[in-house]
C-alpha positions in Angstrom: 16.5 18.1 8.4 14.3 17.2 5.5 15.9 19.8 3.2 19.4 18.8 4.3 18.6 15.1 3.8 17.1 15.9 0.3 20.3 17.7 -0.7 22.6 15.1 0.7 21.0 12.0 -0.9 19.7 13.4 -4.2 21.4 11.6 -7.1 20.6 11.0 -10.7 21.7 10.8 -14.4 22.4 14.4 -15.5 22.7 13.5 -19.2 19.1 12.4 -19.3 17.9 14.9 -16.7 16.7 12.2 -14.3 17.0 12.5 -10.5 16.3 10.1 -7.7 15.2 11.4 -4.3 15.4 8.9 -1.5 15.2 11.3 1.4 11.8 10.0 2.5 13.1 6.4 2.9 14.0 5.0 6.3 17.8 4.7 6.4 20.7 6.5 7.8 24.3 7.2 6.8 25.7 4.4 9.0 23.5 1.8 7.3 24.4 3.1 3.9 28.1 2.9 4.7 27.6 -0.7 6.1 26.3 -1.8 2.7 29.5 -0.8 0.9 31.1 -4.3 0.8 27.8 -5.8 -0.5 27.6 -3.2 -3.2 31.2 -3.8 -4.2 30.3 -7.4 -4.9 27.2 -6.3 -6.8 29.2 -3.9 -9.0 31.7 -6.7 -9.7 29.0 -9.2 -10.6 27.4 -6.7 -12.9 30.7 -6.0 -14.6 31.2 -9.7 -15.1 27.7 -10.0 -16.5 28.3 -7.2 -19.0 31.6 -8.8 -19.9 29.8 -12.0 -21.1 29.9 -14.3 -18.0 27.4 -17.1 -17.9 24.7 -15.3 -15.9 22.0 -18.0 -16.3 23.6 -21.3 -15.3 20.2 -23.1 -15.6 20.3 -22.5 -19.4 24.1 -22.0 -19.8 23.7 -18.6 -21.5 24.9 -15.1 -21.2 22.6 -12.1 -20.4 23.3 -9.2 -22.6 20.4 -6.8 -22.9 22.9 -4.0 -22.0 24.7 -4.6 -25.3 21.5 -3.7 -27.3 22.2 0.0 -26.7 26.0 -0.3 -26.8 26.9 -3.0 -29.3 30.6 -2.1 -29.0 30.6 -3.4 -25.5 29.5 -6.9 -26.5 32.2 -9.5 -25.7 32.3 -11.0 -29.3 32.6 -9.2 -32.6 29.9 -11.4 -34.1 27.4 -10.3 -31.4 28.1 -6.7 -32.2 27.4 -7.4 -35.9 24.2 -9.2 -35.1 22.9 -6.3 -32.9 23.8 -3.6 -35.5 22.4 -5.5 -38.4 19.1 -6.2 -36.6 18.7 -2.5 -35.8 19.5 -1.5 -39.3 17.0 -4.0 -40.7 14.3 -2.7 -38.3 14.8 0.9 -39.5 15.0 -0.1 -43.1 11.9 -2.2 -43.0 9.8 0.4 -41.2 11.0 3.1 -43.6 10.0 0.9 -46.5 6.5 0.2 -45.1 5.9 3.9 -44.5 7.1 4.7 -48.0 4.9 2.0 -49.5 1.9 3.6 -48.0 -0.1 0.4 -48.1 -0.5 -0.2 -44.3 -2.2 1.9 -41.7 -2.3 -0.5 -38.8 -0.1 -3.0 -37.0 -1.4 -6.0 -35.1 1.2 -7.1 -32.6 0.8 -10.7 -31.2 2.9 -11.6 -28.2 2.8 -12.4 -24.5 4.7 -11.2 -21.4 7.8 -9.3 -22.4 6.8 -9.5 -26.1 3.7 -7.5 -25.3 4.2 -5.5 -22.1 7.2 -3.5 -23.3 5.7 -2.7 -26.8 2.4 -1.7 -25.2 4.0 0.6 -22.7 6.2 2.3 -25.3 3.3 2.7 -27.7 1.1 4.3 -25.0 3.8 6.4 -23.5 5.2 7.9 -26.7 2.3 7.7 -29.2 -0.1 10.4 -30.4 -3.0 10.1 -32.8 -1.7 13.1 -34.8 1.9 12.0 -35.2 1.8 8.2 -35.3 2.6 6.7 -38.7 0.6 3.6 -38.0 -1.8 2.6 -35.2 -0.9 -0.4 -33.0 -3.2 -3.1 -31.8 -2.4 -6.0 -29.6 -3.2 -9.7 -29.0 -1.6 -10.3 -25.6 -3.7 -13.2 -24.3 -5.5 -16.3 -25.5 -8.9 -14.8 -24.6 -11.1 -15.4 -27.7 -13.4 -12.5 -26.7 -10.5 -10.2 -26.3 -9.1 -11.0 -29.7 -12.5 -10.7 -31.3 -12.8 -7.1 -29.9 -9.5 -6.2 -31.5 -10.5 -7.7 -34.8 -13.7 -5.8 -34.7 -11.7 -2.6 -34.5 -9.8 -3.7 -37.6 -12.9 -4.7 -39.5 -12.6 -3.6 -43.2 -8.9 -2.8 -42.7 -7.1 -6.1 -42.5 -5.7 -5.6 -46.0 -4.0 -2.5 -44.6 -2.9 -4.2 -41.4 0.6 -5.6 -40.9 0.8 -8.5 -38.3 3.8 -9.0 -36.1 4.2 -12.4 -34.4 6.7 -12.1 -31.6 7.8 -15.4 -29.9 11.3 -16.7 -29.1 10.3 -20.3 -29.9 7.1 -20.0 -31.8 5.6 -22.5 -29.4 4.3 -20.2 -26.7 0.6 -21.2 -26.6 -0.9 -17.7 -26.2 1.1 -16.3 -29.1 0.6 -19.3 -31.3 -3.2 -19.2 -30.6 -3.3 -15.5 -31.5 -1.4 -16.1 -34.7 -3.9 -18.8 -35.7 -6.9 -16.6 -34.9 -5.4 -13.8 -37.0 -4.6 -16.2 -39.8 -8.2 -17.4 -39.8 -9.5 -13.8 -39.9 -7.3 -13.0 -43.0 -8.5 -16.2 -44.7 -12.2 -15.2 -44.1 -11.4 -11.8 -45.7 -9.9 -13.5 -48.7 -6.4 -12.5 -47.9 -3.2 -14.5 -47.8 -1.9 -14.2 -44.2 1.8 -14.6 -45.1 1.8 -11.5 -47.3 0.9 -9.4 -44.2 2.9 -11.3 -41.6 6.2 -10.6 -39.9 8.0 -12.9 -37.5 10.3 -11.8 -34.6 11.8 -15.0 -33.3 15.0 -17.0 -32.8 16.6 -18.0 -36.1 15.7 -21.6 -36.8 12.7 -21.7 -34.4 9.4 -23.3 -35.1 8.0 -19.8 -35.9 11.0 -18.9 -38.1 10.5 -22.1 -40.1 6.8 -21.4 -40.6 7.5 -17.9 -41.8 10.1 -19.1 -44.2 7.9 -21.9 -45.6 4.9 -19.7 -46.0 6.8 -16.7 -47.5 6.1 -14.2 -44.8 6.8 -10.6 -45.5 9.9 -10.4 -43.2 11.7 -12.1 -40.3 13.7 -10.4 -37.5 15.9 -12.1 -34.9 15.5 -12.6 -31.2 18.7 -13.3 -29.3 19.2 -16.2 -26.9 21.0 -13.9 -24.5 18.1 -11.4 -24.1 15.2 -12.4 -21.8 11.7 -11.5 -22.7 11.3 -9.0 -19.8 14.5 -7.1 -20.9 13.8 -7.3 -24.7 12.1 -3.9 -25.3 15.2 -2.4 -26.8 15.7 -5.4 -29.2 13.6 -6.0 -32.4 10.8 -7.1 -30.0 10.1 -3.6 -29.0 11.9 -1.5 -31.6 10.1 -2.9 -34.6 6.6 -2.0 -33.5 7.9 1.3 -32.2 9.6 2.1 -35.5 6.4 1.2 -37.4 4.4 3.4 -35.1 6.9 6.2 -36.0 8.5 6.5 -32.5 12.0 7.7 -32.0 13.9 4.4 -31.6 17.3 6.1 -31.6 16.1 8.2 -28.7 15.0 5.1 -26.8 18.4 3.5 -27.3 20.3 6.7 -26.4 18.4 7.3 -23.2 19.1 3.7 -22.1 22.8 4.0 -23.2 23.3 7.2 -21.2 21.6 5.7 -18.1 23.8 2.6 -18.4 26.9 4.9 -18.4 25.7 6.5 -15.1 24.7 3.3 -13.5 28.0 1.6 -14.2 29.7 4.2 -11.8 31.0 2.2 -8.9 30.1 4.9 -6.4 26.7 4.3 -4.7 25.7 7.9 -4.1 26.4 8.8 -7.8 24.5 5.7 -9.1 20.7 5.9 -9.1 20.3 2.2 -9.8 22.5 1.3 -6.9 20.7 3.7 -4.6 17.3 2.4 -5.6 18.3 -1.2 -5.2 19.6 -0.4 -1.7 16.3 1.4 -0.8 14.4 -1.7 -1.9 16.6 -3.8 0.3 16.1 -1.6 3.3 12.4 -1.2 2.9 11.7 -4.9 2.4 14.3 -6.1 4.9 15.7 -8.0 1.9 12.8 -10.5 2.1 10.0 -8.8 0.3 8.3 -7.8 3.5 6.8 -4.7 1.8 5.2 -4.1 -1.6 6.3 -1.6 -4.1 3.6 0.8 -5.2 4.5 2.6 -8.5 2.7 6.0 -8.8 3.6 7.9 -12.0 2.0 11.4 -12.1 1.5 11.3 -15.9 -1.2 9.6 -18.0 1.5 8.5 -20.5 3.1 6.3 -17.9 0.0 4.4 -16.9 1.3 1.1 -18.2 4.7 1.5 -16.6 3.6 -0.3 -13.5 2.4 -3.3 -15.5 5.8 -3.4 -17.3 7.6 -3.2 -14.0 5.5 -6.0 -12.5 7.0 -8.5 -14.9 10.5 -7.0 -14.9 10.7 -7.0 -11.1 8.5 -9.9 -10.0 9.6 -12.4 -12.6 13.3 -11.5 -12.0 13.2 -11.4 -8.2 10.4 -13.9 -7.3 12.5 -16.9 -6.6 12.2 -19.9 -4.3 15.9 -20.8 -4.2 19.0 -18.7 -3.9 22.2 -19.3 -5.9 23.3 -21.9 -3.3 20.1 -23.9 -3.6 18.8 -22.6 -0.3 15.0 -22.0 0.1 14.6 -18.2 0.5 11.3 -17.4 -1.3 12.4 -14.0 -2.4 10.5 -11.3 -4.3 8.9 -7.9 -4.2 5.2 -7.5 -5.1 4.6 -4.5 -7.5 1.4 -2.7 -8.2 0.3 0.8 -9.3 -1.8 2.9 -11.5 -1.3 6.7 -11.8 -1.7 9.9 -10.0 -3.8 11.7 -9.3 -6.3 8.9 -10.1 -5.1 7.1 -7.1 -6.0 9.9 -4.8 -9.5 8.6 -5.3 -8.6 4.9 -5.2 -6.1 3.2 -2.9 -4.1 6.2 -1.5 -6.6 6.2 1.4 -5.2 2.8 2.5 -1.6 3.9 1.8 -2.1 6.8 4.1 -4.2 5.3 6.9 -4.2 1.5 6.4 -1.7 -1.3 6.8 1.9 -0.1 6.4 3.1 -2.9 4.2 4.5 -0.9 1.2 6.8 1.8 0.0 6.0 4.1 -2.9 8.0 4.9 -6.0 6.6 8.2 -7.3 7.5 9.3 -10.8 7.2 13.0 -11.4 7.3 14.7 -14.9 8.2 18.3 -14.8 6.9 19.5 -18.2 3.1 19.5 -18.3 2.5 19.4 -22.1 -1.0 19.7 -23.4 -3.2 22.8 -22.9 -2.0 25.8 -21.0 -5.4 26.9 -19.9 -5.5 28.8 -16.7 -8.3 27.6 -14.3 -7.7 30.6 -12.1 -5.0 33.3 -12.1 -1.6 31.5 -12.1 -3.0 28.0 -11.8 -3.2 25.4 -14.6 -4.3 21.8 -14.7 -0.7 20.6 -14.6 -0.2 22.6 -11.4 -3.0 20.6 -9.8 -1.3 17.4 -10.9 2.0 18.4 -9.4 0.3 19.7 -6.3 -1.4 16.3 -5.8 2.0 14.6 -6.1 3.6 16.9 -3.5 0.6 16.7 -1.2 0.4 12.9 -1.3 4.2 12.7 -0.7 3.8 14.9 2.4 0.7 13.1 3.7 2.4 9.7 3.5 5.6 11.0 5.1 3.6 12.6 8.0 2.2 9.1 8.7 5.5 7.3 8.6 5.1 5.9 5.1 8.2 5.6 3.0 8.6 6.9 -0.6 11.2 7.8 -3.2 10.7 10.0 -6.2 12.1 9.7 -9.7 11.9 13.0 -11.6 12.2 13.3 -15.4 11.9 16.5 -17.5 9.4 15.1 -19.9 8.0 11.9 -21.3 9.9 11.4 -24.5 11.9 8.5 -26.0 15.1 9.3 -24.2 13.4 9.5 -20.8 11.5 6.2 -21.4 14.7 4.5 -22.5 16.4 5.8 -19.4 13.7 4.6 -17.1 13.7 1.1 -18.6 17.5 0.9 -18.2 17.4 2.3 -14.7 15.0 -0.4 -13.4 16.8 -3.2 -15.3 20.0 -2.4 -13.5 18.4 -1.9 -10.2 16.9 -5.4 -10.5 20.3 -6.8 -11.3 21.9 -5.1 -8.3 19.1 -6.2 -5.9 19.4 -9.8 -7.1 23.1 -9.7 -6.3 22.4 -8.2 -2.8 20.0 -11.0 -1.9 22.0 -13.7 -3.8 19.5 -14.9 -6.3 19.4 -15.5 -10.1 17.4 -12.7 -11.7 17.6 -14.1 -15.2 15.6 -17.4 -15.1 12.0 -18.1 -14.5 11.3 -21.7 -13.3 7.9 -20.8 -11.9 6.7 -19.6 -15.3 7.8 -22.9 -16.8 6.1 -24.8 -14.1 2.8 -23.0 -14.8 3.1 -23.7 -18.5 3.7 -27.4 -17.7 0.7 -27.5 -15.4 -1.5 -25.8 -18.1 -0.4 -28.4 -20.7 -1.4 -31.2 -18.2 -4.9 -29.7 -17.8 -5.3 -29.5 -21.6 -4.3 -33.2 -21.8 -7.0 -34.0 -19.1 -9.5 -32.1 -21.2 -8.8 -34.2 -24.3 -9.2 -37.4 -22.3 -12.5 -36.2 -20.8 -13.9 -35.3 -24.2 -13.0 -38.7 -25.5 -14.6 -40.3 -22.4 -17.9 -38.5 -22.7 -20.8 -40.5 -24.0 -24.6 -40.1 -24.3 -24.9 -41.6 -20.9 -24.4 -39.0 -18.1 -21.4 -39.8 -15.8 -20.0 -38.4 -12.6 -16.5 -36.9 -12.4 -15.5 -39.8 -10.3 -16.4 -42.1 -13.1 -14.8 -40.0 -15.7 -11.5 -39.1 -13.9 -11.0 -41.1 -10.7 -8.5 -39.3 -8.5 -8.8 -36.1 -10.5 -12.4 -35.2 -9.6 -11.9 -31.5 -8.8 -9.8 -30.7 -11.9 -12.2 -32.8 -14.0 -15.2 -30.9 -12.7 -13.7 -27.5 -13.4 -12.7 -28.5 -16.9 -16.1 -30.0 -17.7 -17.9 -27.0 -16.2 -16.1 -24.8 -18.7 -16.9 -27.2 -21.6 -20.5 -27.3 -20.6 -20.7 -23.5 -20.5 -19.5 -23.4 -24.1 -21.8 -26.1 -25.5 -19.2 -28.8 -25.7 -20.6 -30.9 -23.0 -24.0 -31.2 -21.2 -24.2 -30.8 -17.4 -27.1 -32.0 -15.2 -27.6 -32.2 -11.5 -28.7 -29.7 -8.9 -25.4 -29.5 -7.0 -21.7 -30.0 -7.5 -21.9 -33.4 -5.8 -24.8 -34.5 -8.0 -23.3 -33.2 -11.3 -23.3 -35.5 -14.3 -21.8 -34.8 -17.7 -22.5 -36.3 -21.1 -21.4 -35.5 -24.6 -23.0 -32.6 -26.5 -23.6 -34.7 -29.6 
């Protein structure tokens, strides 16, 4: 029955050579048939979204990342013009930088979707022998992390182009990274603006800064493209083009996948089938985790990229009717066959609280060295995939497999588009809004409150040691944690043998 089931349910996107095997998932034909009405609604909602319907009522905006690879489908002529002009500007700018020959490196500063997508594409498609420029990233507000990156660029800042990617320009992590980079250029006797490029919303705080300071270039971000779906906008295409990657291939792969995943026939639509498998495996309530296991080093960062795409999109407290549902699917993963020696032991024999998404790449690439007659290193890699798939199935563990012919720009673009649409379908099936992120905004607000508390504590510190109760009555725990950090960095002085006895005074 395994072979029959494999043949019956295998689907894919022939134009990009991708297939999806769901034969090892726990469903039957009757269940699949029962989901037809729900999928009809999901297809209709997706069609409306692509047609320009307000998909994010919280912000009153459209969601149009699908138009980025098919501008002719955008609902307004001006949108098509904006997309096409932005892409042309990206290509022209990258070609000019390469022709100029001045720059060897790119420092990309962003957070979330402004970093995860560009990092994934750079690692998946780059190669030291063919890259036109080397990419570096600030993707956090960790001073030690940024210092390590700058140490790698020591002596080459004059030949390093800086991309600052932020929709508003006010995102703290990106703003902080920009200021750290700016200070490094000033220490090197260089004018930061001559090396800086902004990717932002027209008229934003960052856009105004770039204009006032005469930055090298500015590229638009669109209000109707969320960060986690922005890889195929200037956010991801600009660093990719500067690196020398095939941006047309990325767009073409996504476009062709979109064509296949618009088909309103479940068994011919890999995104629909994948969304239904997620629904079945998790009981539509996130009851199982998604483990992403690509058997290819180049796809190592794909699971990190998918974490944001899936968890930020689907992790919602309320459904579209305002009912508390606490939806979501937890995503984690690394790569095969590394995971044979890490957490596959638990997947095989431990708690059965997951399903696996294997990603198989047919072409090995690299050296063709034979380790023994007829056996190469790539054969071992594929053998480990096949063996792990069998071992999990033998113990009642569910998995599906995505197969691509090779890791190139078209296949990466296709994978991005496939998961984007699967997320949209799944959100429809469980009746949530995949295109807002109130939890992220809540976290930002809470962080701002903590920084406000820190400022008040610094102002309250004197030469006389005080307890946290004296310094911040009613906020003792938060105050202690803030002051503990300040003391560790020489900005306050801590005394006392225990937490209860702790006293803090100014460092002056």
